[in-house]
N, C-alpha and C positions, 0 to 999 in steps of 0.2 A: 938095427933093431930100435923099434919104436918104444920109448917110455913110458910109463905109466903117465896119464892126463894130469896136469897141474890144479890142483885145488883152487878155486876161486870162491870167496864168500861175498853174496848179494846183500847189500843192507837196502833198507827202505822198499818203496813199492817196485814189486815185480814186473817193470814194464816189457812188453812182448817181444820187442826186437832185442832189447838187453838180452834178456832170457834165451831167446832163440840163436843167437850170436854166441853166446858164451857156451851154451849146452852142445853146441857142434865142435868146439875146439878144447873144453875144458872140464872137467868134475865139478859141476854148480852147486852150490850150497845156498838156498835161498833162506836168509834170516826169517822172513815173513813167514815162510811155511814150516819153520819148526815147531815142533811140539813145546819144547823147550829150548829157547834161544841162548841161556846162559850155558846150557851143557853143551850146545853146538860150538861155541864160541871157545869154550874151554878145551874141546877135543880137536880143533882145528888151530888154535893159535901157537902152538909150539913151532909148527912147521908151516906155517901159513905164510906166501910169499906172493898173494895179490889179493886185493879187495877191489869190488865193485860197488859205486854207490850211485842209487837212484836220483840223487839229489838232497836236497833239506829233509827230506823225509828219511833219509839216510845219512846221520851225520857220523863224520869220521874225526873223533877227536884225539888228543895226544895221549890219553888213558888207554883209550882201545888199541892204537897202535902200539903202544908200549909194551901190550900183552903179546905182541908179535915179532918176537927177537928177530925173524929171516923176513920180516915183509920188505918186499922191493918196490910196490906199486900200488897207486890208489887211482883207480880211474873213475871220473866222476861226471855225472850227466849235468849238462847245463853250462851254459858261460861263465855264470858266477858260481863261485866255489868257498863263499865263507863259512858253509857246512863242514868244511874239511880245515883242520890245523895244518895248512901248508907250510907255516913257517916252522913247525915242529918238525915236519917229515924233511923239508930241506936240510934242517940241521942234523938230522939222523940218517941221510943217504936215501930217502924214501922218496921216489917221484910221486908227482901228483899230474894227472892229466884232468883236462875238461873238454868242453865240446863247442869250441868257438866256430866262427866262418860259416858254419850250415846252417845256422840261425840270424846270420848278421841282416839279411836282406829282409827276412820276416818281421823282425821286431823292428825295424827301420819303418817298413809298411804301416805296423799299428802305431808305432809313435807318432807318424805322422797323421794316421787317420785321427789319431787321439786328440791332438794338436787342433785340428780341423774342428774335430766334434766340440772340442770345449770352446773356442771362439766362436763358433758359428751356432752355438746352442742346437745341433743337430737333433741329440734325444729329446731335448724339450720341445722343439718345433714337431717331430713328429709325434709326440704326444698330443700337442696340440690338434693336430689331424685327427689322430686314432680317438680322441675324446669327442669329437664332433664339433669342436669350437670353432673351427675353420669358416662354417657358415656364418658365424654370428661376427667374425672379424679377422683380418690378417694376423698371422704371428708377428709380434712387434720387431722391429729392426734391432739388428743384432748390435751390442756395444762392441764386441770383439772381432776382429779382422786382420788378415795377414797383409794388409795393403798396408806399405810405408812402415813397417816394424822391423825391430831388430830381433833375434832370437840367438840368447846366450846358450851355448851348450856346455853343460857341466861334465867334462869327461869325454875328450874326443877321441876315443877308441875306435875300435872296429865300427862297432854301431852308430857312434857319434858321428863319424866320418860319411857313414850312410844315409843317416838323416840329413846331414848337411848337402849332399848331394842332390836330395829331394827340394830343400829348401831352396837351393841354387836355381833348380829349374822354376820354382815358384817366384822368382825375383825377389826373393827374401836376403836381407842382410844378417850375415851370419857371424858372430864373435864364441870365443871360446875362454874356457876357465880349466887348469889343471894345473897338477904339481910342477910341471916344466912345460916349455914353450914347445911345440914339435917343430922339427926341421922339416924344410920344404913344404908348409902349410900356410896358405895365402891368408886365410882367416885371423882379424885381430886377435891377438892373445892378450887376455887381462890376468897379471899374476895375481890380483886381488879380487876375490867373489864379492866382497860387498861393492866396490865400484863397478863391476860389471852386472849385478843387478839394478845400481842405480841407471845404467845406461840402456838394458835391455828391456823389452817389451815383454818376453817370455822368457823364463827359464826352463830348458828341456835337461833334464838330470838323467845321465847315462851313466855316471861315475860307478865303479863297483862298492858293493856293501863292505861290512868288517869294521874293526875298531876305528880304524883312520878315516872313515868318512861317516861315523855315527853320529846324527842330527848335524850333519853338515849345513843343511839347510835348516836355519832357527828363525827366532822372531826377528833378531835383527836383520838376516838375508830378506826375508819377507817384508819387511817395513822398508827396505831399501828398493825393494821390486815395485812396491808403491800401490795405489788403489784402480791403477788402469793395468797393472800387470797381470800375468797369467803363469802359474805352475805347472808342467807337466813331469810326471815321474813315471819312467819306466825303467829304473835301476834296481834298487830294493829300498822298500819302506822304511828299514833304518836309516836309511841318508837323509831323511825327513824327521824334523819333530812335529810327530804327528798332534800333539796337543797344541803346539803353536801355530800350525797349520790350521786346525779347527777354530781357534781363536781368530786367526787372520782373516778366514773366510765368511765368520759370523761378524766381524766387524766390519766389513769392508777395508780391510787393511789391502789386500789383494780383489783383483777383482774376480778370479775363479782359479779352477785347478781340475787338472785332468791326470788322474791317477791308475795305473795298471798294478801297483805293488802297495803292500800295507805293512804297519809295524808288525801284528801278531798275526798274520794270514794263518787260516781263512778267515779270523774274526776283525770283522769292522765296526768302530763305533758307531753307535747309534746316532751319536752329535755329526758325524761327518755324512752318513747317509742321508741324514736331514738336510744338508746344506743342498739347495738347488741350485747353487752355484760352482757344484764340482760334478765330474762326469767320472763314474766308477766303475773298473772292469775288474773280474776275478782273476788277474796274473795271467793272460792271454798272450803275452807279446808274441811268443814262438808257438801259439797254440794252433798248428793246422795239422793234419794228417802227414802232409809230405815233411815237413820240417822236422817234425817230433821224431819221425822214423829216422830220418837222416842222424839227427842227435842220438838216439838210442845204439845205431848201428856203431857210432863212433866209438862209444864207449867200449865195444866189443872189441872193435880193430885196434883201439890203443893196446888192447892188452894182447890180441894176437901178435901184432907188430913186436911187442915187448918179448914176448915169448920164443919169437923164431929169431931173438936177437938183433934186433934192428932198431930196437931203441921203440920209445914212444912217439906216437906221431903229433900229439897237441900238448906237450908240458907246460905247467903254468909257469911265470917267472919266477917264482921263489924255487923251482926246481928244475933249472934248465937244464937242455940236455944238446950235444953231450955236455958231461959234467965240466 
């Protein structure tokens, strides 16, 4: 005999494929649809075994999980999961999952495109044409180029390696920095970020967000990158000291920056918007219908696999499976 469906609480934006996938298998409660969210949480918390989060709009912090003594799993949307207190969850026997792999190639495509757009000034060149200025003169030769350059990747994880493959195909030298040197990787490893910034022409930031990487790219790193250097960030806005970056762009400490993420999204400082040597995108790294759909489906698939006793599909490192 089939028992009652498991209750699932969905926090954050009710993304269509997450909702459809969860409603098919579970008794879904959507916080965003509740007239009284606190009353909904209070009624569910004592017996709640699973939470779904649609990403940064649905944070899952320690105080919330502590209210749910029977909580077993948090299934989160996005490869980044700094909106979930995964360390606390791991210490209390709670699984946390995210949605890696299905977005790797999409984000790497965007990162490579943002790199080219920044170095070759593609948005500014297009505006030159649209503004009717081409008839008065060609667009100036660009200062930036990938030819003969070295790109230093900060965080050679899944996405970092996918970006490196694209750079390999473009005959670009790749080096990397991370907490540890990776086995089986041919790229030169820099244990010291400042040293890599001095040696590289471009810093491509792909490292996870969170307390450990907050303001990792600071004024000293930007100064080491130098007046001919470029910064590309497709990681988290918190990884870069935004005030230091604005100062560096305005002073010519670095040549330019390409950013898909910001410190307090969706709010972008007016000073940064005013920097003509910056290409700015509204966090669209994985933003295609194809990839976002796969990410949403994986949120549900993690919970379906868990409820069937097969364990999570994509647990985060803080909550490995099997335990």
